[in-house]
N, C-alpha and C positions, 0 to 999 in steps of 0.2 A: 119553041125551045123548052118553056116551062112544062107543057103538056107531055113532051118526051121524057123529062127528067121524072115527072110525076109517074109515068108508066114504068120506068125503069125501077123506081123505089117500090112501086106497087108489086112488080114481078118479084124483086129481091125478097120482099116481106112474105109473099106467098110461098116462094121457094123455102125460106127459112122456117115458116110454119110447117110446111109439108115435111121438112127433114127432121124438125122436132117431134112431130107427131109420129113419123117412122121410127125415131129413136125410142119414143115412149112405148110404141107397140112392141118393138123388139125386146125392150126391157121387160115389159109384161109377159111376153111370150116366154122369155128365159126364165123368169120367176116361176111360171106355170110349169116349165119343164123340170125345174128343180124340185118343184113341190111333187109333181108327179113321180120323179125319180126316187124322192124321199118316201113317198107312200108305197112305191113298189119295193124298196129296201125294207121298209117296216113290215110288209106283208111277207116278204120272203123270210125275215126273221122269225115271224110267227110260225110259219111252216117248217123252219129249219129244226131238226132235233136238237135237244140241248147238248152241250158238249159233255163227253164222258168225264165223270170226276176222277181226280187224280188217284191212282191206284196206290193203296198203302203197300208197304213192303210185304213180300211174301214172309209167312211166318218163319220159314226156315232161315230167313236173313236176320231175325231178330235176336238180340241176346236173350238167353233163358233166365227167367225169374225163378229162383229158388225160395219157396216160401216155407220157413220153418215154424212149426206149430206144436208147442207142447200141449198135452191135453191129459186130464185126469178124470177118474170116474166119479160122477155125481148125477143127480136127478136130471139136471139140465144139459148134461154133456151132448146127448144126440142132437137136441134142438140147436145148441150153439154150433156144432159141427156141420149140420145141414145148411144152416144160414151162411156160414163162412164158405162152404164147398160150392154153393150156388153162386156166390159172388166171384170166387176164383175161376169158375167155369167160364165167365165172361171175358177172361184175360187170355190172349193168345201166348203161346210159347211159354207156358208155366209148369212147374215141377213142384208138387206139394210133398214136403217132408213132414209127415205127421208122426210125432213121438209120444207114445203113451207113458205115463208114469206107472209102469206095471212090470211084473217079472217077464211077461210075455204078451203077445197080441191077445186082445179080447174079441169075442165074436161081434159085439156091437160095432166096434171101430173097424174091424175087418170087413163087415158087410157093408158099412157105409162107404168105405173107400172103394170097394168093388163096384158099388152102384153109382159112384160119383161121376164117372166118365172122365175123370182127370188122369194125367200122368202123375203117379205117386210113388213114394217110397215109404213103407211102414216100418218103423223102428220102435223099439221099447227098451226103457231102462227104469228100474224102480230107484226112487230117491231114498238115499240112506236114512235109517231111523233117526239119526242124530240131526238131520237137516229138516225133518217134517215138523209141520205146525202141531203144536200141542192143543189139546181140547181147550177151547176158550180163548186161545191166542188170536189177536188181530192179524190179518193177512200180511201186514206191512213188517211184522217182526222179523220173519225170515224170508229170504228171497226164494221165489217158487220157480219151477221150470228150468233150474241151472243144469241139472244132469241131462235133462232131455235136449236142451238147446246144444250142450256140448257133445252129446252123442250125434246129433245132426252134423256138427262140425267135423267130428271124426269120419262120418260116412263120406262127406264132400272131400276129405283129404285121403280118401282111398284105403280106410281102416275098417271097412265092412261094417256087419251088424244089422244089415236089412233082413226083415222077417217076411216081407211080402212086397209085391210091386216091383219097381225098377231096382234091381240089386247092384248094378254096376255104377260106380260113381262117374262124374263127368270126366272125360278123357282130357289130358294135358291140353292147354290152349283153348279150352272152351270159354266163349264169351258169356258172361253171366253176372247176375247180381243176387246177393243173398239178403233176405227180408225177414225179420222174426216177428211173426203175426200171431198174438195170442188169440185164443178161440172165442172170447168174449167181447172183442172190439168190433166196431163197425167201420167198414172200408169203402170208400168210393172206388169205382173201377178206374178213374182218372189216376189215382195215386200210383198204380203199378205202372202206367206208362210215364209218369213223372221220373220214377226211379230206374226204368230200364237202362238207360244209357249212362249209368254211374260210373265215373272213372276211378274213384277212390272211396269216398264216404259221402253220401248225399244226406240232407236234413230237410225237414219241414216241420211245421206246427202240428200238435195234437190237441184236439178239442176235449174239454170237459175232464182235465186231469190236474192234480197238484192243487186242488181247491180253487182253480182258476177257470175262466171261460176257455182258455187255451194257454198252453206253453209252447215255447218254440224259440228258434233263434231270431236274433235281431240283425238285419242285413243293412249295409251301407255300401253303395257303389259295387254291388254284386258280390260283396264278401261278408262273411259272418263276423260280426264285431262284439257280440255278446249274446245273452239269453234272457227271454222273458220268462222268469220263473219267481216264485215266492219262497220255495223252501230251499235252503242251503244253495244259494246262487254261485257260491265259490267252489262247487264240485268241478272236477276237471272237465266233465261233459254232463251238464245239467239238462239231459234230454230223456224223454220217455222211450221205452223199448220200441214202441210203435213209431218213433219219430226219426228213424235212420235206416239206411241201407248200405251194404258194404259190396264193392266189386268183388267177384268171385277170384279173379287173378290176384288181387291184393291179399285177400283171405289165405289163399294157398300159398303166397309168398312169405306169410307170417305164420309159421306153423305153431308158434307158441301162444298165440292170440286165442284166448278162451275167456270164458265167464268164470268168475271166482265166487264160489259159494260162500267164502268168508268175508266178502266184501261188505263194509258197513251199509246200513240202510240207505238206499238211494244211489249207491255207488256201483250197482251191478253193470250198468251200460258202460260206465267209465272203465270198469276192469277189462272189458274187451277193447273198447275204443282206444284206450291210451297206449296199446300195442300197435295200433294201425295208423293213426294220423295225428296231426297237430291241429288244434282248434281252428287256426287261421286258415287251414287248407280244406275246411269243410265246403262241400258243394251245395248252395242253397237251391232248393227246388220249389214248386208250387208258387209261382209268381213272386220269386224272392221271399218266400216264407210269409206271404200276405194272404194265403188261402188255406183253409182247413179241409183236409180231405180224409182224415181218419179221426174217430172219436173213441175215447177210452170209456165205452158204455159198460155197464155190469148188469147182468140178468139177475133180478130179485130172486132170492132163494124161495122156492115154493112152500107155502104153509100146508103141512100134511096132517093136521089135526083130525080131520074127518077120516083119512085113510088109516091113521093109527087106530082110531076107535074101531073101525069096521075089522081090522086085523085081529084085535083083541076079541072080537066076536066070531073070528073065523069066516069072515065075509069080505076080506080085502080084495083089492083089484087082482086080477088074474096075472101072476108073475110071468106067465109065458108071453104075455103081450109086451112087446118092446116099446118103450117110451123115449 
């Protein structure tokens, strides 16, 4: 009897061991199959072409950015305009309104616009003598570019005046935004995409202006609550000309909104914006006004002492060579 029980126990033990070994073999086989499957998936992924990138909107679907640039004749004018035009050429769906401070179009500006490849409208209006800077006066004494910016606003409001380029203003219902870009600033291409979908008036910081590293709105919970500025912080809109953009429909809906040539120093921007928006309704851009995408740079006035000396000797640079 004892021998029989011993044999039963031994048989039971052997069967259990066999079952356990079978289970372990099956588990190992399953792990190998999963590993082989994962390797096959990885190999397939390596040979699979990358997914197509998300397609940006067609240019025709984008609101148009109307860039208004006043300009005046000086030695560095062409250099400034070439630099600006090449930045603007990187921006889709853009219309450049270049306004000369002159009685009519000059060959230099006309030629530059024709060669730029940009959609443009060429305008010209002479600043009245009473508003011009006098010899020796610092640039901040009188606001500059007022007549030229207002002429661009007149064109946008279907009042004509174009001397070359696109002469028909935008038709009613056009989606767009208007930006006042001086020819001596430096602009990131990103800035224009930040402003493109402006609903009212959008704002952002401007670098190297007002004696500070930057000036700009202070934002809390996505709303403008004040301005970082050192000079006359109580101005209605203490912003730089390069620090805001206005939606075209809003501008057209406010026909009396213009720049005031008699505005006190530093209030030129406020003279326009006060007709358009309440400060609490400004739209902060550039990561809630924490990124600088435009800089108030100035080109140093070239020193021409050697040129003047050669001219007195009749050996000056050939005036036929455009600089």
